[in-house]
C-alpha positions as CSV (number, residue, x, y, z in Angstrom):
1,M,58.8,-25.5,-22.5
2,N,57.7,-26.6,-26.0
3,S,55.8,-24.4,-28.4
4,R,52.3,-25.9,-27.4
5,E,53.0,-25.3,-23.7
6,Y,54.2,-21.8,-24.5
7,I,51.1,-21.0,-26.4
8,E,48.8,-22.4,-23.7
9,S,50.5,-20.5,-20.9
10,G,48.6,-17.2,-21.9
11,I,51.7,-15.2,-22.4
12,L,50.9,-14.6,-26.1
13,E,47.6,-13.0,-25.2
14,L,49.3,-10.7,-22.8
15,Y,51.9,-9.9,-25.4
16,V,49.2,-8.8,-27.8
17,F,47.5,-6.6,-25.1
18,G,50.9,-5.0,-24.2
19,K,51.1,-6.4,-20.7
20,L,54.6,-7.8,-20.7
21,S,57.9,-6.4,-19.4
22,E,60.6,-5.4,-21.8
23,S,62.6,-8.6,-21.3
24,E,59.5,-10.8,-21.7
25,M,58.6,-8.9,-24.8
26,E,62.0,-9.7,-26.3
27,E,61.6,-13.3,-25.3
28,V,58.3,-13.6,-27.1
29,Q,59.7,-11.9,-30.2
30,Q,62.6,-14.3,-30.2
31,M,60.3,-17.3,-29.8
32,A,58.1,-16.0,-32.6
33,A,61.1,-15.5,-34.8
34,D,62.2,-19.1,-34.2
35,N,58.8,-20.9,-34.2
36,P,56.1,-20.5,-37.0
37,A,53.4,-21.9,-34.7
38,I,53.9,-19.1,-32.2
39,R,53.9,-16.5,-35.0
40,T,50.6,-18.0,-36.3
41,E,49.0,-18.0,-32.8
42,I,50.0,-14.3,-32.3
43,A,48.4,-13.3,-35.6
44,A,45.2,-15.3,-34.7
45,I,45.0,-13.5,-31.3
46,E,45.4,-10.1,-32.9
47,K,42.6,-10.7,-35.4
48,A,40.3,-12.0,-32.7
49,V,40.8,-8.8,-30.6
50,V,40.2,-6.6,-33.7
51,N,36.9,-8.5,-34.5
52,L,35.8,-8.3,-30.8
53,S,36.4,-4.6,-30.6
54,Y,34.6,-3.9,-33.9
55,S,31.5,-6.0,-32.9
56,V,30.9,-4.2,-29.6
57,S,31.5,-0.8,-31.0
58,P,29.1,-0.5,-34.0
59,T,29.3,3.3,-34.0
60,I,33.1,3.5,-34.5
61,S,34.0,5.2,-37.8
62,S,35.5,3.1,-40.6
63,E,38.6,5.3,-40.6
64,T,39.3,4.9,-36.9
65,Y,38.7,1.1,-37.2
66,D,41.1,0.8,-40.0
67,K,43.8,2.7,-38.1
68,I,43.4,0.4,-35.0
69,R,43.4,-2.7,-37.2
70,A,46.5,-1.7,-39.0
71,E,48.3,-1.0,-35.8
72,L,47.3,-4.3,-34.3
73,L,48.1,-6.3,-37.4
74,T,51.5,-4.7,-38.2
75,E,54.3,-7.0,-39.2
76,D,56.5,-5.6,-36.4
77,P,54.2,-5.0,-33.5
78,K,55.5,-3.1,-30.4
79,V,55.1,-4.9,-27.2
80,I,54.8,-4.0,-23.5
81,A,56.0,-6.3,-20.8
82,M,54.4,-8.5,-18.2
83,K,54.9,-11.5,-16.0
84,S,54.9,-14.8,-17.9
85,K,53.0,-16.6,-15.2
86,T,49.8,-14.5,-15.5
87,N,46.8,-16.7,-16.2
88,W,43.8,-16.5,-18.5
89,A,41.5,-15.1,-15.8
90,Q,43.3,-11.7,-15.9
91,Y,43.1,-11.5,-19.7
92,L,39.4,-12.4,-19.7
93,G,38.6,-9.9,-17.0
94,W,40.3,-7.1,-18.9
95,A,38.5,-8.1,-22.1
96,A,35.1,-8.3,-20.2
97,S,35.7,-4.8,-18.8
98,F,36.4,-3.5,-22.2
99,V,33.2,-5.0,-23.6
100,I,31.1,-3.7,-20.7
101,L,32.6,-0.2,-21.1
102,L,31.8,0.0,-24.8
103,G,28.4,-1.5,-24.2
104,A,27.6,1.1,-21.5
105,A,28.8,3.9,-23.8
106,F,26.6,2.6,-26.6
107,M,23.5,2.3,-24.3
108,Y,24.1,5.9,-22.9
109,L,24.2,7.3,-26.4
110,H,21.1,5.4,-27.4
111,M,19.2,6.5,-24.3
112,N,20.3,10.1,-24.8
113,D,19.0,10.1,-28.4
114,T,15.7,8.6,-27.2
115,M,15.3,11.1,-24.5
116,N,16.1,14.0,-26.8
117,E,13.5,12.7,-29.3
118,K,10.9,12.5,-26.5
119,I,11.6,16.0,-25.3
120,N,11.3,17.3,-28.9
121,L,8.0,15.6,-29.3
122,E,6.7,17.0,-26.0
123,L,7.8,20.5,-27.1
124,D,6.1,20.2,-30.4
125,K,2.9,19.0,-28.7
126,S,3.0,21.8,-26.2
127,K,3.6,24.4,-28.9
128,S,0.6,23.0,-30.9
129,E,-1.6,23.1,-27.8
130,Y,-0.4,26.7,-27.0
131,D,-1.2,27.8,-30.6
132,K,-4.7,26.3,-30.3
133,M,-5.3,28.0,-27.0
134,Q,-4.1,31.3,-28.4
135,K,-6.6,31.0,-31.4
136,T,-9.4,30.1,-28.9
137,I,-8.6,33.1,-26.8
138,V,-8.6,35.4,-29.8
139,T,-11.9,34.0,-31.0
140,L,-13.5,34.4,-27.6
141,E,-12.2,38.0,-27.4
142,D,-13.7,38.8,-30.8
143,K,-17.0,37.3,-29.8
144,N,-16.9,39.2,-26.5
145,K,-16.3,42.5,-28.3
146,A,-19.1,41.8,-30.8
147,S,-21.5,40.9,-27.9
148,E,-20.6,44.1,-26.1
149,K,-21.3,46.1,-29.3
150,V,-24.7,44.5,-29.6
151,L,-25.5,45.2,-25.9
152,N,-24.5,48.8,-26.4
153,I,-26.9,49.1,-29.4
154,I,-29.7,47.5,-27.4
155,R,-29.2,49.6,-24.3
156,D,-28.8,52.9,-26.2
157,K,-31.8,55.1,-25.2
158,N,-31.7,57.0,-28.5
159,N,-32.5,53.8,-30.4
160,M,-36.0,53.2,-31.6
161,V,-36.9,49.5,-31.9
162,V,-39.0,48.5,-34.9
163,T,-40.1,44.8,-35.1
164,L,-40.4,43.4,-38.6
165,A,-42.9,40.6,-38.8
166,G,-42.8,37.6,-41.2
167,Q,-44.7,37.8,-44.5
168,A,-46.4,35.3,-46.7
169,V,-43.2,33.8,-48.1
170,A,-41.8,33.2,-44.6
171,P,-44.5,33.6,-41.9
172,S,-42.1,32.5,-39.1
173,A,-39.4,35.0,-40.0
174,V,-38.7,38.0,-37.8
175,A,-36.2,40.8,-37.6
176,K,-35.6,44.0,-35.6
177,V,-34.5,47.4,-36.6
178,Y,-32.6,49.6,-34.1
179,W,-32.9,53.2,-35.5
180,N,-31.0,55.9,-33.6
181,K,-33.0,59.1,-33.9
182,A,-30.0,61.2,-32.7
183,N,-27.5,60.2,-35.4
184,N,-29.8,58.3,-37.9
185,A,-27.7,55.1,-37.6
186,V,-29.6,51.9,-38.5
187,Y,-28.8,48.4,-37.2
188,I,-30.6,45.2,-38.2
189,D,-30.9,42.2,-35.9
190,A,-31.3,39.3,-38.4
191,E,-31.2,36.5,-36.0
192,G,-34.7,35.5,-36.8
193,L,-34.2,35.3,-40.6
194,P,-33.6,31.9,-42.3
195,E,-30.2,31.4,-43.9
196,A,-30.1,33.0,-47.3
197,P,-29.7,30.5,-50.1
198,E,-26.4,30.3,-52.1
199,G,-26.3,33.2,-54.6
200,M,-28.9,35.2,-52.7
201,V,-28.7,38.0,-50.2
202,Y,-31.1,39.9,-47.9
203,Q,-31.7,43.5,-48.8
204,V,-33.0,46.2,-46.4
205,W,-35.4,48.9,-47.5
206,A,-36.5,52.2,-45.8
207,L,-40.0,52.8,-47.0
208,K,-42.2,55.9,-47.4
209,L,-45.8,54.8,-47.6
210,D,-47.6,57.5,-49.4
211,P,-46.7,57.1,-52.2
212,L,-44.9,53.8,-51.5
213,T,-41.2,54.7,-52.1
214,P,-38.6,52.0,-51.2
215,I,-35.0,53.2,-50.6
216,S,-32.3,50.5,-50.3
217,I,-30.2,51.1,-47.2
218,G,-27.9,48.0,-47.4
219,L,-27.3,44.3,-47.8
220,L,-27.1,41.7,-45.0
221,D,-23.8,40.3,-46.2
222,K,-22.9,37.0,-44.3
223,A,-19.3,38.0,-43.9
224,S,-20.0,41.4,-42.2
225,A,-21.8,40.0,-39.1
226,A,-21.2,36.3,-39.0
227,T,-21.1,35.8,-35.2
228,T,-23.9,38.1,-33.9
229,K,-26.1,38.7,-37.0
230,M,-26.3,42.3,-36.0
231,Y,-25.7,44.3,-39.2
232,K,-24.9,48.0,-39.6
233,V,-26.6,49.4,-42.7
234,D,-26.8,52.9,-44.2
235,N,-28.2,55.8,-42.2
236,T,-31.6,57.1,-42.9
237,A,-33.3,60.3,-41.7
238,E,-36.8,59.6,-42.7
239,A,-38.6,56.2,-42.8
240,E,-42.2,55.2,-42.2
241,A,-41.5,51.5,-42.4
242,F,-38.7,49.0,-43.0
243,G,-38.8,45.9,-45.1
244,I,-36.4,43.1,-45.9
245,T,-36.5,41.1,-49.2
246,L,-34.5,38.3,-50.6
247,E,-32.6,39.4,-53.7
248,P,-29.9,38.0,-56.1
249,E,-26.4,38.4,-54.8
250,G,-25.3,42.1,-55.3
251,G,-28.8,43.4,-54.6
252,S,-31.6,44.9,-56.7
253,A,-32.7,48.4,-57.7
254,T,-36.2,47.8,-56.6
255,P,-37.6,45.2,-54.1
256,T,-38.9,41.9,-55.3
257,M,-42.2,41.9,-53.5
258,E,-42.7,38.1,-54.0
259,Q,-39.6,37.7,-51.8
260,L,-40.7,40.1,-49.0
261,Y,-39.6,38.2,-45.9
262,T,-40.3,40.9,-43.2
263,L,-42.1,44.2,-42.9
264,G,-42.8,46.6,-40.0
265,K,-44.1,50.1,-39.6
266,V,-42.3,52.7,-37.5
């Protein structure tokens, strides 16, 4: 068998993949030592296998790849034996299996990463929705408590209700005073007042009529009753009327009569 026939027999590929018997290994090594063409063919097969392995395994580390390459391209490669009559089909089947295995591993890792990413996104979305739901529940609970407080004020039999009608500056304005004669507590329902302009605030006055003596009993600060517009102001023991004026932020020592929004007698 000449060198060309020997190369085309497939035995050199099996030699590279370690599939020869010990005696066949020695035979190939002897042939390679005596024939430069066979040595060149062995080197070409080894390089092709290294390149194939690297191309189908993109995630292999450079350190591991270099070790494998060095082992395969060594000057004195170790060989395992096999029958010389084995054909190309067996080699190609082995190589195909190797490629499929590496491809399957790569696809599994890719799918696993994708699935983990989707799970993390769903968890983040669920947490965000849960946080929103918790905030909504807290808001509803606060509103419910405020509504219950208002109902208790309205239903309290000790509370006298004084309606304050709109005046010249705001004829459509209206407010109500809930004055508890048992403990002198005063609550103002300001739902019927227009929104106070920026830098201004409503101020509540308990009035004595003869002589006219206004006593400030509090400011209707937006922050103190933003949801129900039911404000708790200072207690008063004696009042013949109540009035509400619009004053500069911080309040005034005496009412600005030109800005008298509502007034009502007890």
